[in-house]
C-alpha positions as CSV (number, residue, x, y, z in Angstrom):
1,X,-16.5,148.5,275.8
2,X,-17.6,152.2,275.5
3,X,-15.1,154.7,274.1
4,X,-15.0,158.0,272.3
5,X,-15.7,157.6,268.6
6,X,-12.7,157.8,266.2
7,X,-12.7,158.9,262.5
8,X,-12.4,155.3,261.4
9,X,-15.7,154.5,263.1
10,X,-17.7,156.7,260.7
11,X,-18.3,153.8,258.2
12,X,-19.7,151.4,260.8
13,X,-21.8,154.2,262.3
14,X,-23.2,155.1,258.9
15,X,-24.1,151.5,258.2
16,X,-26.0,151.2,261.4
17,X,-27.9,154.4,260.9
18,X,-28.7,153.7,257.2
19,X,-30.2,150.4,258.3
20,X,-32.7,152.4,260.4
21,X,-33.4,154.8,257.5
22,X,-34.2,151.9,255.2
23,X,-36.0,149.5,257.6
24,X,-37.7,151.6,260.4
25,X,-39.4,154.8,261.4
26,X,-37.0,155.4,264.3
27,X,-35.5,158.1,262.1
28,X,-37.4,160.5,259.8
29,X,-34.5,160.5,257.3
30,X,-35.6,158.8,254.1
31,X,-32.4,158.7,252.1
32,X,-29.2,156.9,253.2
33,X,-26.6,159.3,254.6
34,X,-23.0,159.5,253.4
35,X,-20.2,158.6,255.8
36,X,-19.2,162.3,255.9
37,X,-22.3,163.0,258.0
38,X,-21.1,160.7,260.8
39,X,-17.6,162.1,260.4
40,X,-19.0,165.5,261.3
41,X,-20.6,164.0,264.5
42,X,-17.3,162.5,265.5
43,X,-15.5,165.8,264.8
44,X,-18.0,167.6,267.0
45,X,-16.6,165.8,270.0
46,X,-13.7,168.2,269.8
47,X,-16.3,171.0,270.4
48,X,-17.5,169.4,273.6
49,X,-20.4,167.4,272.2
50,X,-19.7,163.7,273.0
51,X,-19.8,161.0,270.4
52,X,-19.5,157.5,271.9
53,X,-19.1,154.0,270.5
54,X,-20.0,150.7,272.1
55,X,-17.6,148.0,270.8
56,X,-18.1,144.3,271.1
57,X,-15.4,141.9,269.9
58,X,-13.7,144.6,267.9
59,X,-16.9,145.6,266.1
60,X,-19.1,148.7,266.5
61,X,-22.2,147.5,268.2
62,X,-23.8,150.9,268.6
63,X,-23.3,154.6,269.0
64,X,-24.7,157.7,270.7
65,X,-24.0,161.4,270.6
66,X,-25.2,164.7,271.7
67,X,-25.6,167.8,269.5
68,X,-27.1,171.2,269.8
69,X,-30.9,171.1,270.1
70,X,-31.4,174.5,268.5
71,X,-29.0,177.0,267.0
72,X,-29.9,180.1,269.0
73,X,-27.4,181.1,271.7
74,X,-29.9,180.9,274.5
75,X,-30.2,177.1,273.9
76,X,-26.4,176.5,274.2
77,X,-26.7,174.4,277.4
78,X,-29.5,172.2,275.9
79,X,-28.5,169.2,273.8
80,X,-30.4,166.6,271.8
81,X,-29.4,163.0,272.1
82,X,-29.2,160.2,269.5
83,X,-28.6,156.5,270.1
84,X,-28.6,153.6,267.7
85,X,-27.6,150.0,268.0
86,X,-26.7,147.5,265.3
87,X,-29.8,145.3,265.0
88,X,-27.9,142.2,266.2
89,X,-27.0,144.0,269.4
90,X,-30.4,145.2,270.6
91,X,-31.9,144.0,273.9
92,X,-28.6,143.5,275.6
93,X,-28.5,146.7,277.7
94,X,-25.9,148.4,275.4
95,X,-28.2,151.3,274.6
96,X,-28.5,152.0,278.4
97,X,-24.8,151.8,278.9
98,X,-24.2,154.2,276.1
99,X,-26.8,156.6,277.3
100,X,-25.6,156.5,280.9
101,X,-22.1,157.4,279.8
102,X,-23.5,160.1,277.5
103,X,-25.6,161.6,280.3
104,X,-22.6,161.7,282.7
105,X,-20.3,163.2,280.1
106,X,-22.9,165.9,279.3
107,X,-23.4,166.7,283.0
108,X,-19.7,167.0,283.5
109,X,-19.4,169.2,280.5
110,X,-21.9,171.7,282.0
111,X,-24.9,170.9,279.9
112,X,-28.2,171.7,281.6
113,X,-30.9,169.7,279.7
114,X,-30.9,166.8,277.3
115,X,-33.8,166.3,274.8
116,X,-34.7,163.0,273.1
117,X,-37.1,163.3,270.1
118,X,-38.6,159.8,269.7
119,X,-41.0,158.5,267.1
120,X,-44.4,157.7,268.7
121,X,-44.8,154.0,269.0
122,X,-41.0,153.3,269.5
123,X,-41.7,151.7,272.8
124,X,-38.2,150.4,273.3
125,X,-36.6,153.8,273.0
126,X,-39.4,155.4,275.1
127,X,-38.9,152.8,277.9
128,X,-35.1,153.3,277.8
129,X,-35.3,157.0,278.2
130,X,-38.0,156.8,280.9
131,X,-35.8,154.4,282.8
132,X,-33.0,156.9,282.6
133,X,-35.1,159.6,284.2
134,X,-36.3,161.4,281.0
135,X,-39.8,162.8,281.3
136,X,-42.2,163.3,278.4
137,X,-42.8,167.0,277.8
138,X,-44.6,167.0,274.4
139,X,-46.2,165.1,271.6
140,X,-46.5,166.3,268.1
141,X,-49.1,164.4,266.2
142,X,-48.7,163.3,262.6
143,X,-45.7,165.5,261.9
144,X,-43.8,162.9,259.9
145,X,-44.6,160.8,256.9
146,X,-42.6,157.7,256.2
147,X,-43.5,154.4,254.5
148,X,-46.9,155.8,253.9
149,X,-47.6,156.3,257.6
150,X,-48.3,159.5,259.5
151,X,-46.0,159.5,262.5
152,X,-46.0,161.3,265.8
153,X,-42.9,162.6,267.6
154,X,-42.7,162.4,271.4
155,X,-40.2,164.7,273.2
156,X,-38.5,163.7,276.4
157,X,-36.4,165.9,278.6
158,X,-33.8,165.2,281.3
159,X,-32.6,168.0,283.5
160,X,-28.9,167.5,284.3
161,X,-28.3,170.5,286.5
162,X,-31.4,171.0,288.7
């Protein structure tokens, strides 16, 4: 079941995201985040930036949200997307379901472009975004350092309002 995130989901969302901070290069965050960070993403939904939860058997299995890509006013119709699944729920199509709903919500809300910034080598995320129609528009080489590795960032773009 996919639904809008609620304040009480912040803890589960934080647990999922902090797993990826500790165990992967999917995020360039290096220190675990407090629950208040996820609470802000949930609250941003009231400002028109969707924050969605995928629930399975009453548990948060994953989440996604959109947020401003850049702060300058001219970028106001361009959003960056984020999607993370609990490690026990990957490979089941839940990320796709979340992203499809997020894309449709952003389209309905009048957004023009979605941007996904993906760590180079994250083939599952790259494949997901390409299957949803995102096109690679840039590659920044060795811009991140995590776990002693120099990491690339690959940017993908989806135009919602051609």
